[in-house]
C-alpha positions as CSV (number, residue, x, y, z in Angstrom):
1,M,-22.6,-52.9,-27.2
2,N,-25.7,-54.5,-25.8
3,I,-28.1,-52.9,-23.3
4,S,-31.1,-54.7,-21.8
5,L,-33.7,-54.4,-19.1
6,T,-34.7,-57.4,-17.0
7,S,-37.5,-57.3,-14.4
8,D,-39.2,-59.7,-12.1
9,D,-42.0,-57.4,-11.3
10,S,-43.6,-54.1,-12.4
11,I,-41.8,-51.8,-10.0
12,R,-38.1,-52.6,-10.2
13,G,-35.6,-53.8,-12.8
14,I,-32.0,-54.2,-13.7
15,I,-30.4,-52.5,-16.7
16,T,-27.3,-54.3,-17.9
17,V,-24.8,-52.5,-20.1
18,A,-22.5,-55.0,-21.9
19,I,-19.4,-53.4,-23.4
20,E,-17.0,-55.3,-25.8
21,K,-13.5,-54.4,-26.8
22,K,-14.6,-53.2,-30.2
23,D,-16.8,-50.6,-28.5
24,Y,-14.0,-48.7,-26.9
25,E,-10.5,-49.7,-28.3
26,K,-10.4,-47.0,-31.1
27,D,-11.3,-44.2,-28.6
28,V,-8.9,-45.5,-26.0
29,D,-6.1,-45.5,-28.6
30,K,-7.0,-42.1,-29.8
31,N,-6.9,-40.7,-26.2
32,L,-3.6,-42.4,-25.5
33,R,-2.1,-40.7,-28.5
34,L,-3.3,-37.4,-27.2
35,Y,-1.7,-38.2,-23.9
36,R,1.6,-38.9,-25.7
37,R,1.6,-35.5,-27.2
38,K,0.9,-33.7,-24.0
39,M,2.8,-35.7,-21.3
40,T,6.4,-35.7,-20.4
41,L,8.0,-38.9,-19.0
42,P,11.4,-39.0,-17.4
43,G,14.1,-39.5,-20.0
44,F,11.9,-38.4,-22.9
45,R,11.1,-35.0,-24.5
46,K,7.5,-34.0,-24.6
47,G,5.6,-36.1,-27.1
48,T,8.4,-38.6,-27.8
49,A,7.7,-41.3,-25.1
50,P,7.0,-44.8,-26.7
51,M,3.3,-45.7,-26.9
52,G,4.0,-48.9,-24.9
53,M,5.2,-46.8,-22.0
54,I,2.3,-44.3,-22.3
55,R,-0.1,-47.3,-22.3
56,K,1.6,-48.7,-19.2
57,V,1.4,-45.4,-17.3
58,Y,-1.9,-44.1,-18.5
59,G,-3.8,-47.0,-20.1
60,K,-5.8,-48.0,-17.1
61,R,-7.0,-44.4,-16.4
62,V,-7.9,-43.8,-20.0
63,L,-9.8,-47.1,-20.2
64,A,-11.7,-46.4,-17.0
65,D,-12.7,-43.0,-18.3
66,E,-13.9,-44.4,-21.6
67,I,-15.9,-47.2,-20.0
68,N,-17.5,-44.7,-17.7
69,R,-18.3,-42.3,-20.6
70,L,-19.8,-45.1,-22.7
71,T,-21.8,-46.5,-19.8
72,S,-23.4,-43.1,-18.8
73,E,-24.0,-42.0,-22.4
74,H,-25.7,-45.2,-23.6
75,L,-27.5,-45.9,-20.4
76,F,-29.5,-42.7,-20.5
77,K,-29.9,-42.9,-24.2
78,Y,-31.5,-46.3,-23.7
79,I,-33.8,-45.0,-21.1
80,R,-34.9,-42.0,-23.4
81,D,-35.2,-44.1,-26.5
82,N,-37.3,-46.7,-24.8
83,R,-39.3,-44.2,-22.8
84,L,-38.7,-46.1,-19.6
85,G,-40.5,-44.5,-16.7
86,I,-37.7,-44.3,-14.1
87,M,-38.2,-42.9,-10.6
88,G,-35.1,-41.3,-9.3
89,E,-32.0,-42.4,-11.1
90,P,-30.3,-45.7,-12.0
91,L,-28.1,-46.9,-9.2
92,P,-25.0,-49.2,-9.6
93,K,-26.0,-52.7,-8.5
94,A,-24.5,-53.3,-5.1
95,D,-23.6,-57.0,-5.5
96,Q,-22.1,-57.0,-9.0
97,E,-18.6,-58.2,-9.6
98,P,-15.9,-55.5,-9.2
99,I,-14.2,-54.4,-12.4
100,N,-10.5,-55.2,-13.0
101,F,-9.2,-52.8,-15.7
102,D,-5.9,-54.6,-15.7
103,T,-7.2,-57.9,-17.0
104,Q,-10.7,-57.4,-18.4
105,E,-11.5,-56.7,-22.0
106,E,-15.3,-57.1,-21.8
107,F,-17.4,-55.3,-19.2
108,K,-20.8,-55.9,-17.8
109,I,-22.2,-53.1,-15.6
110,Q,-25.6,-53.4,-14.0
111,F,-27.9,-50.8,-12.5
112,D,-30.9,-51.1,-10.2
113,V,-33.8,-49.0,-11.4
114,A,-37.1,-48.1,-9.7
115,L,-39.8,-48.4,-12.4
116,A,-42.5,-45.8,-12.4
117,P,-46.1,-46.9,-11.9
118,K,-48.1,-47.1,-15.1
119,M,-50.0,-43.9,-15.8
120,T,-52.4,-45.1,-18.6
121,D,-55.3,-45.1,-16.2
122,V,-54.6,-41.6,-14.9
123,K,-56.8,-39.1,-16.8
124,L,-57.6,-35.4,-16.6
125,T,-61.2,-34.6,-17.6
126,K,-63.8,-31.8,-17.3
127,E,-65.0,-33.7,-14.3
128,D,-62.0,-32.4,-12.4
129,H,-62.5,-29.0,-10.9
130,L,-59.9,-26.5,-9.7
131,K,-60.0,-22.8,-8.9
132,W,-57.9,-20.1,-10.3
133,Y,-57.8,-17.0,-8.1
134,D,-57.9,-13.6,-9.8
135,I,-56.3,-11.4,-7.1
136,R,-57.7,-7.9,-7.6
137,V,-55.8,-4.7,-7.0
138,D,-58.5,-2.5,-5.5
139,D,-58.3,1.3,-5.1
140,A,-57.4,1.1,-1.4
141,L,-54.5,-1.3,-2.1
142,L,-53.4,0.9,-5.1
143,D,-53.5,4.1,-3.0
144,K,-51.4,2.4,-0.2
145,Q,-48.8,1.4,-2.8
146,I,-48.7,4.9,-4.3
147,D,-48.4,6.5,-0.9
148,A,-45.4,4.2,-0.2
149,Y,-43.8,5.5,-3.4
150,R,-44.5,9.1,-2.5
151,Q,-43.0,8.5,1.0
152,D,-39.9,6.8,-0.6
153,Q,-39.4,9.7,-3.0
154,G,-40.3,12.4,-0.4
155,T,-38.2,15.1,1.2
156,T,-37.4,15.8,4.8
157,E,-38.5,19.0,6.5
158,T,-37.6,20.5,10.0
159,P,-40.9,21.8,11.4
160,E,-41.2,23.9,14.6
161,T,-43.5,21.6,16.5
162,V,-43.8,17.8,16.8
163,E,-46.6,15.8,15.1
164,R,-47.3,12.0,15.6
165,E,-45.6,10.8,12.4
166,D,-42.4,12.9,12.9
167,W,-39.1,11.5,14.2
168,L,-36.9,13.2,16.8
169,R,-33.3,13.3,17.8
170,G,-32.5,14.4,21.3
171,K,-30.3,14.2,24.4
172,L,-31.4,11.4,26.7
173,V,-30.2,11.1,30.3
174,E,-31.2,8.6,33.0
175,M,-32.9,10.0,36.1
176,E,-33.0,8.9,39.7
177,N,-35.1,10.5,42.5
178,G,-35.9,13.4,40.2
179,E,-32.3,14.2,39.4
180,Q,-29.8,13.1,36.7
181,K,-28.2,9.9,37.8
182,P,-24.5,10.1,38.2
183,G,-22.8,7.7,35.8
184,G,-26.2,6.8,34.4
185,V,-27.3,6.3,30.8
186,W,-26.4,9.3,28.6
187,V,-27.2,9.2,24.8
188,E,-26.4,12.4,22.8
189,N,-28.4,11.5,19.7
190,S,-31.2,9.3,20.8
191,V,-33.8,8.7,18.1
192,L,-37.4,8.7,19.2
193,F,-40.6,8.0,17.1
194,P,-43.7,9.4,18.7
195,N,-46.0,7.2,16.7
196,I,-44.8,4.0,18.5
197,I,-45.4,5.4,22.0
198,K,-48.1,3.3,23.7
199,D,-48.9,5.7,26.5
200,E,-51.4,8.2,25.1
201,A,-50.8,10.7,28.0
202,L,-47.1,10.7,27.3
203,L,-47.7,11.0,23.5
204,A,-49.8,14.1,24.2
205,K,-46.7,15.7,25.9
206,F,-44.7,15.2,22.7
207,I,-47.3,16.4,20.3
208,G,-46.8,20.2,19.9
209,A,-43.4,20.1,21.6
210,K,-40.5,22.2,20.2
211,V,-36.7,22.0,20.0
212,G,-35.3,22.6,23.5
213,D,-38.3,21.2,25.3
214,Q,-37.5,18.6,28.0
215,I,-39.9,15.7,28.7
216,V,-39.4,13.2,31.6
217,F,-40.9,9.7,31.0
218,N,-40.3,6.0,31.7
219,P,-39.1,4.2,28.5
220,K,-40.5,0.8,29.6
221,N,-44.0,2.3,30.2
222,A,-43.8,4.4,27.1
223,Y,-43.2,1.5,24.7
224,G,-45.5,-1.0,26.5
225,N,-42.6,-3.0,27.9
226,T,-41.1,-3.7,24.4
227,P,-37.4,-4.4,25.1
228,R,-36.4,-4.0,21.5
229,A,-37.8,-0.4,21.2
230,V,-36.3,0.5,24.6
231,A,-32.9,-0.9,23.6
232,S,-33.0,1.3,20.4
233,L,-33.9,4.4,22.3
234,L,-31.3,3.9,25.0
235,N,-28.6,2.6,22.6
236,M,-28.0,-0.6,24.5
237,D,-28.4,-4.3,24.0
238,Q,-31.8,-5.9,24.4
239,A,-30.9,-8.0,27.5
240,T,-29.8,-4.9,29.4
241,A,-32.8,-3.0,28.2
242,E,-35.1,-5.6,29.7
243,Q,-33.6,-4.8,33.2
244,F,-33.9,-1.0,32.8
245,T,-36.7,0.6,34.9
246,N,-35.7,4.2,35.6
247,D,-37.2,7.3,34.2
248,C,-35.3,9.4,31.6
249,R,-35.2,13.0,30.5
250,Y,-35.4,13.7,26.8
251,E,-34.4,17.1,25.5
252,I,-35.5,17.6,21.9
253,T,-32.6,18.8,19.6
254,H,-34.1,18.1,16.2
255,I,-37.5,17.5,14.6
256,S,-37.7,15.8,11.2
257,R,-40.8,15.3,9.1
258,L,-41.1,13.5,5.8
259,K,-43.0,15.4,3.2
260,P,-44.4,13.0,0.6
261,A,-43.5,13.7,-3.0
262,E,-46.0,15.6,-5.1
263,M,-48.1,13.7,-7.6
264,N,-46.3,15.1,-10.6
265,Q,-44.1,14.2,-13.6
266,Q,-41.0,14.1,-11.5
267,L,-42.5,11.4,-9.3
268,F,-43.8,9.5,-12.3
269,D,-40.3,9.5,-13.9
270,R,-38.5,8.4,-10.7
271,V,-40.8,5.5,-10.1
272,L,-41.4,4.3,-13.7
273,G,-38.6,5.8,-15.7
274,P,-38.5,8.9,-17.9
275,N,-41.6,9.7,-19.9
276,K,-43.3,6.3,-19.4
277,V,-46.5,8.1,-18.4
278,K,-47.8,11.6,-18.7
279,D,-50.4,12.1,-16.0
280,E,-51.8,10.7,-12.8
281,A,-54.4,8.5,-14.5
282,E,-51.7,6.8,-16.6
283,F,-49.5,6.5,-13.5
284,R,-52.2,4.8,-11.5
285,D,-53.0,2.4,-14.4
286,E,-49.3,1.5,-14.8
287,I,-48.8,0.9,-11.1
288,R,-51.9,-1.2,-11.0
289,K,-50.5,-3.4,-13.8
290,L,-47.1,-3.7,-12.1
291,M,-48.9,-4.8,-8.9
292,K,-51.1,-7.2,-10.8
293,A,-48.2,-9.1,-12.4
294,P,-46.7,-10.6,-9.2
295,L,-50.3,-11.3,-7.9
296,N,-51.0,-13.3,-11.1
297,Q,-47.8,-15.2,-10.5
298,R,-49.0,-16.0,-7.0
299,S,-52.2,-17.3,-8.5
300,E,-50.4,-19.5,-11.0
301,V,-48.3,-21.0,-8.2
302,G,-51.4,-21.7,-6.2
303,F,-53.1,-23.3,-9.2
304,E,-50.0,-25.4,-9.9
305,R,-50.0,-26.5,-6.2
306,D,-53.6,-27.6,-6.4
307,L,-52.9,-29.4,-9.7
308,R,-50.0,-31.2,-8.1
309,A,-52.3,-32.4,-5.3
310,L,-54.9,-33.5,-7.8
311,L,-52.4,-35.6,-9.7
312,I,-51.0,-37.2,-6.5
313,R,-54.6,-38.2,-5.6
314,K,-55.2,-39.7,-9.0
315,V,-52.0,-41.7,-9.0
316,G,-53.1,-43.0,-5.6
317,D,-51.4,-45.6,-3.3
318,V,-49.4,-47.6,-5.8
319,P,-46.6,-50.0,-5.0
320,L,-43.1,-48.6,-5.4
321,A,-39.6,-49.9,-5.2
322,D,-39.1,-48.4,-1.8
323,D,-35.7,-50.0,-1.2
324,I,-34.2,-48.6,-4.4
325,L,-35.7,-45.2,-3.9
326,K,-34.6,-44.9,-0.3
327,R,-31.1,-45.8,-1.3
328,W,-31.1,-43.3,-4.1
329,L,-32.3,-40.5,-1.8
330,L,-29.6,-41.2,0.7
331,L,-26.9,-41.2,-2.0
332,T,-28.0,-38.1,-3.9
333,S,-29.7,-35.7,-1.4
334,D,-27.7,-33.7,1.2
335,K,-31.1,-32.9,2.8
336,V,-31.9,-36.5,3.8
337,N,-30.1,-38.4,6.5
338,P,-30.7,-42.1,7.6
339,E,-32.3,-41.0,10.9
340,D,-35.0,-38.9,9.2
341,L,-35.5,-41.0,6.1
342,D,-38.6,-43.0,7.3
343,R,-40.2,-39.7,8.4
344,D,-39.5,-37.8,5.2
345,Y,-39.9,-40.6,2.7
346,P,-43.7,-40.3,2.3
347,I,-43.4,-36.6,1.4
348,L,-40.6,-37.3,-1.1
349,V,-42.7,-40.0,-2.6
350,E,-45.5,-37.5,-3.3
351,D,-43.0,-35.3,-5.2
352,M,-41.9,-38.3,-7.3
353,K,-45.5,-39.3,-8.0
354,Y,-46.3,-35.8,-9.3
355,H,-43.1,-35.7,-11.4
356,V,-43.9,-39.1,-13.0
357,A,-47.5,-38.1,-13.8
358,R,-46.4,-34.7,-15.2
359,E,-43.8,-36.3,-17.4
360,Y,-46.3,-38.9,-18.6
361,F,-48.8,-36.3,-19.7
362,M,-46.2,-34.1,-21.3
363,A,-44.7,-37.0,-23.3
364,E,-48.2,-38.2,-24.4
365,N,-49.1,-34.7,-25.6
366,G,-45.9,-33.6,-27.1
367,L,-45.2,-31.0,-24.4
368,K,-41.7,-29.8,-23.7
369,A,-40.0,-27.0,-21.8
370,E,-38.3,-25.2,-24.7
371,D,-35.4,-22.8,-24.3
372,S,-37.8,-19.9,-24.7
373,D,-39.9,-21.2,-21.8
374,I,-36.9,-21.6,-19.6
375,E,-35.7,-18.1,-20.5
376,E,-39.1,-16.6,-19.7
377,V,-39.1,-18.2,-16.2
378,A,-35.6,-16.7,-15.7
379,K,-36.8,-13.3,-16.7
380,L,-39.7,-13.5,-14.3
381,L,-37.3,-14.4,-11.5
382,A,-35.0,-11.6,-12.5
383,R,-37.8,-8.9,-12.6
384,S,-39.1,-10.2,-9.2
385,H,-35.6,-9.8,-7.8
386,F,-35.3,-6.2,-9.0
387,M,-38.8,-5.3,-7.8
388,Q,-37.6,-6.2,-4.3
389,Y,-35.1,-3.3,-4.6
390,G,-37.7,-0.8,-5.9
391,I,-37.0,-1.3,-9.6
392,L,-40.5,-1.7,-10.9
393,S,-39.9,-2.0,-14.6
394,A,-36.4,-3.3,-15.1
395,S,-35.0,-2.8,-18.6
396,D,-33.8,-5.6,-20.8
397,D,-30.2,-4.3,-20.3
398,L,-30.6,-4.8,-16.6
399,V,-32.4,-8.1,-16.8
400,G,-30.3,-9.7,-19.5
401,P,-27.0,-10.2,-17.5
402,F,-29.0,-11.6,-14.5
403,V,-30.7,-14.1,-16.8
404,R,-27.5,-15.2,-18.5
405,D,-25.9,-15.8,-15.1
406,L,-28.8,-17.9,-14.0
407,L,-28.8,-20.0,-17.2
408,K,-25.0,-20.6,-16.8
409,D,-25.3,-22.0,-13.3
410,E,-26.1,-25.7,-13.6
411,A,-28.1,-26.0,-10.4
412,A,-30.1,-22.9,-11.2
413,R,-30.7,-24.1,-14.8
414,R,-32.1,-27.4,-13.5
415,N,-34.5,-25.5,-11.3
416,L,-35.6,-23.3,-14.1
417,I,-36.2,-26.2,-16.4
418,N,-38.4,-27.9,-13.7
419,R,-40.3,-24.6,-13.1
420,A,-40.8,-24.1,-16.9
421,A,-42.1,-27.7,-17.2
422,D,-44.6,-27.0,-14.3
423,R,-45.8,-23.9,-16.1
424,K,-46.1,-25.6,-19.5
425,F,-48.0,-28.6,-18.0
426,A,-50.3,-26.3,-15.9
427,E,-51.2,-24.3,-19.0
428,W,-52.1,-27.5,-20.9
429,A,-54.0,-28.9,-18.0
430,K,-56.3,-25.8,-17.9
431,G,-57.7,-26.9,-21.2
432,Q,-58.4,-30.5,-20.0
433,I,-60.2,-29.7,-16.7
434,T,-62.9,-27.3,-15.4
435,V,-61.3,-24.2,-14.1
436,E,-63.4,-21.8,-12.0
437,T,-62.1,-18.2,-11.8
438,V,-62.7,-16.6,-8.4
439,E,-62.0,-12.9,-7.9
440,V,-60.5,-12.2,-4.4
441,S,-58.6,-9.6,-2.5
442,P,-55.0,-10.4,-1.4
443,E,-56.3,-11.0,2.1
444,E,-59.1,-13.4,0.9
445,Y,-56.5,-15.2,-1.3
446,E,-54.3,-15.9,1.7
447,K,-57.2,-17.4,3.6
448,A,-58.2,-19.4,0.6
449,L,-54.6,-20.6,0.1
450,A,-54.4,-21.8,3.7
451,S,-57.8,-23.6,3.4
452,E,-56.9,-25.2,0.0
453,T,-53.5,-26.4,1.4
454,A,-55.1,-28.0,4.4
455,N,-57.8,-29.7,2.2
456,N,-55.1,-31.0,-0.2
457,N,-53.0,-32.4,2.6
458,D,-56.0,-34.1,4.1
459,A,-57.1,-35.6,0.8
460,V,-53.6,-36.9,0.0
461,K,-53.3,-38.4,3.5
462,E,-56.8,-40.1,3.1
463,E,-55.8,-41.4,-0.4
464,G,-52.7,-42.9,1.2
465,K,-54.5,-44.9,3.8
């Protein structure tokens, strides 16, 4: 077998895979013998059909499978062994001679490849400056989170009189000319939240009210003409609620009030697990750590985004094999269609430039996303998933099956490998450039994120001119 690369310029080439009979005949014969054992042909018991007949029936299929296997296996081995910088993937050459498996014994298969721009002039040095945002968890933010846990673990009481944060159930009837409207709206268990009432004068009528009290009001005025809130109160669809203008009488039948959980061991155990902490100080420290972890992940993602923009600027406006890359995108991406290709192509090119630069630096410095790195990313994703459902410190027994399912899914594993490579590269890059640590609040980080994103986009656009 012979594999070679020919190129007329620095941005595109043709890889030719030449396969001779000696390269495949042993494996073809071996696979045909396996077919003979498994297949049943008319007039013969299983495994007894003559090889000549097996070859006639299945030979073409087996040969095609073997040629495809050899081509794919040795093509990508050639690319790896020769460290060819390829953007996208090799594409079968469009104008090559079609293969005839009935008559050919030797095969020459050609692939168009888009060669990556040379990265030898791209450097990361201490002259390059990026920020890493240390998002702090201040006491106000911590108190807000702890209050949320106390509310979530709280108990419901039935007080005698209404306060602003209570919620009510009552009988609601539509009024007309001061009387109950015949055939009008009637809701037996209408739920009302005083704290979303916009009309302060009406809110004052509810505060201090008791079960059995009746209050007449206009829902549209009460909620500041918010159809969604009116629809919920009147138990009707939003379109109908938008047309509703009458007053209603609301008779309170039940008052509910949430009593936050006490700051005690029972709360600590429910939120963090049995006996993880022993007092309020330890509880606050642990919650602060749990809040800090996802904030640090946000900071890392922000740093990686800025590093990506830096690399794209450094690669600059280089010539690319646009014809091959566009054909590859149309063939492989279900998110790209011919009508939008010219619009989306510049954005996709940025992604490819970053990927090529990242792979260059990783290869030059012996960096690789190991299995442990990939598993760590999967664990972070799993713990983030469980935190969305209130499980703050998911156990390994809970995380393990989730991680194993992610790693078994081919598409998910590819994404995890790419994410692990981003993390590995970013950690290495921190030692090559100047990183300024800036302490910010979550609100300040969001503002900085928006500003940095806009600046990065402007810089990339300017570089591309």
